N, C-alpha and C positions, 0 to 999 in steps of 0.2 A: 374507350379502349385505345391504348397507345400502340401504335405500330412499332414492332421490334426492328431496330436498325442493326444490321450486321456489319462487321468491319470489312471493308473493301478498299480499293484504291480511291473510289469516289467518296467514301465516307471518312477517309483518313484525315484527321486534323490534330496537329500537335497540341498537347494539353488536354485532350479529351479523355474521358474515363470509360472503361470497358470491363465486362465480366466474361471470364473464360467459359466456353462450352466444352472444352477438352482439357486433358492433361498435356503439358508442353514443357520442353526443356528450355532452360535459360542459359545462355552462354556468357563467357567472361568478357568478350569484346565483339566488335563488329566482324572481325575476320577470324577469330579464334574458334576452334572446335572444342576447346576446354569447357566442360560443364561447370557452371557456377552454382546453379540451383535448379529446382524443378517447381513448376506451379501446377497445382491440381485444379480440376474442374471446379468452378464456383469462385475461384480467386479473382480479385479485381486488380486492375492495373491502369496506369496512366501512360499514354504515349508521350515520349519525350522528343524523339527525333523523327523527322520525316524520312520517307523513302528517298534514297539517293541513286543517282545514275552514274555508271562508269562510262563516261563519254567516249573513251578510247575504244572500249569493247562494245559500246552501244547496248549495255544491259543494265537491268535494275539490280542493285545489290539487295539480296534477299535477307536482310537483317534490319530490325527496328529496335531502337533503344526504349526500354520501358522502366517504369518504377512500380513495383508491386506495392499495393496500398496498405496491406496488412502489416508490413514490416519496413517499408521504405527501401527495399532492396532493389538495386539497379542491376539490370542484366539486358541481354539481347535475345529477342525471339526471332525465329524464322517467319518472315511475313507470309510465305506460301502456306505455312501451317495455320496461321492466324485467320487467313481469309475465310469468311463465312463461319468462323468458329469462335467469335467473340461478339457479345451483345452490348450495345451502347447503354451506359447508365448516366444519369444527370448529376448525381452526387454520391458521396460516400463518407461515412463517419466511422471512427474507431470505436470498438466495443469497450464497455467499461464493466469491470467486476470488482467488488470489494475484496479486501484481503480475506475476509471470512468466507466469501463465496469461492474463491480460488482454493482455499484450504479444503473446503468440502468436496472439491472435484479431484483432489489428489488420488484417492483410491481408484477412481475410474481411469485416471491418467496412467497410473502404474499398471493397471490391468491391460490397458491398450498396448503398452510397451512390452509386457510379458507375452501377449498374444503375437506381437510382431516377431519376437524371438523364435516362436514355434514354427514360423514359416521359413522355408529354405531361402537363404539370402547370402549375399556377399557384400563387402564394403564397396561403396561407390562414392567417389569424390563428387560432391554436388547433389547427391541423392536425397530427396525429401519426400518422394511419393511412396516408395516401397515397391517390392519387398527389399530393395537394396538402398541403404542409407549411408550417409557419412555421420560423424558423431553428432554435430550440431543439428543436422537435418532430422535425425531421429528424435532428439529432444524437442525441437521446435514442433515437429509433427505430433508428438505425444501430447503436448499442451494444446495445440490447435484442434486435436480431436475432441476436446471439451470446450472449444470456442475461445480459448485463451491464446492470444498471439504474443510471442516474445521475439526478440531479434533473431536474425538468421545464423550468424557465425558465432563460434565459441567465444571469441574475445569480446564480441558485442554483448552476448548473453551474460558474461562475467560482469561487465560494467552495468548492465541493466538490473541485475539481482541485488537484493539487500545482502550485504556481506554477513556471513555467519562466523567465519574464522579464516585466518590467513596462514595457519599452519596446522598440521595434523594434531600436535599435542594440545592445541587449544580447542579442538572439536568437542571433546568430552560428551556431555549429554545434549549439547546444542543441536547436533545433527538430527534432522527429522526426515521421515519419508517424504519424497518429492523434492528434497533439496538437490541442487546441482553441484557436482564436484568438478573443479577445473584443474587442468594439468597443462604443463608446458615448461618454458624456461622462465628465468627471472624477468626477461624482457617482454614476453608475450604469451598469452593463453593460446594453446593450439589444440586442446582436446577437452571434451566435456562428457560427463556421465550423469545418470539419474539415480540418486540414492533410493534404495528400496527400504532397507531397515538393517540395523546392527552393523553398519559399515559395508554392507553389500550394495553394489551399484550395477546398473545395466548400461551398456554402452556399445556403440558400433565402432570397432577399431580396424585398422588397415592390416595389410599383409605383413609389413615389417613391424616387429615388436607388438603384434596384435593378433586378433582371432580371425581376421578377414570376414567380419560380420558382427552380428549382435551376440553378446555373451554377458554373463554375470561374473564379476570379480569382487574380491574382498579388499578393503582398504587397510585392514588391521591384521596382525598375526593372530592365530596361526593360519589364516586363510590367504596365504601369499604364495601363489605359484610364480613361475618365471614372468609371465605377462603382468600379473597383479603387482609384483615387486617393481617392475619397470615403471608402471604408472604411479605407484606410491612415491618413487624417487622423483617424479615430475610434478608432484602435487603443488598447487598454487593457492587455492582457496576453495571455500564452500560458500554457496549463495542460495538465497531463497526468492522465489517468484512471489511477489506480493501485489503485483498490478499487471494489467494488460499494457502492451506497448500501445502508445497513443501517438499517431502521426500528427505532426504540426503542419503538414503540407497538403492535406487532402483537397484544398481548394486552389492550390497554386496552378498557374498556367505557365507552361514552359514555352519559350520562344526559340525556334530553331532557324538557322540561316538557309536551310535547304528548301527548295520549292516544294510545296504541297501539291498532291494530286487533287 
């Protein structure tokens, strides 16, 4: 029997791997209160930076930089929340599913997303746990509910997917349930939705030009309300998830210049 090692100042080592025992918020930077993402219980991460001291104020800065292993997403956790709430793991490997296996899971993924819509929610920038999500957080969590990990942000998801079409006119019969619809400017993807069927898609949109939460919209006439028309005008591409995200860094050890406890 292996004794469980919990994360504390004494067990803190840069490059070590851990599994969460709680849900936790991930912030954009060391000092920012802006939410970047959320990590649910059971997710694994790698410690990148050591705890640092503010020598002027003689206090420990309560943020640590981590890399979430399922999607290589970098964010900052509050160390006070992590203490005794993460278990040490020795190794971690990305999951693998064939394209056929992923396709077989699409009905379950769509059912999960529709169930999320039935719960009272509001749009939350950085939200991935629920009931409040941002657009890419909803999509990532929908696939993760079936064990399929894809990148975190909408622009990353667009690059990750197999391209189905790059304009609405080219979609035709190519669009299938479970495909991702990407929106934004010509320079960058800023929004994503999950196609259900017949041009209808489910997405979490913001207060401005959105529903402030999860809703279903149509991509084609005559199913174009004001919000659906807005997103149609921002359409960039459609993509298909045909593989799991596979980290190339799961064994990497990070070196940090700050003194370890």
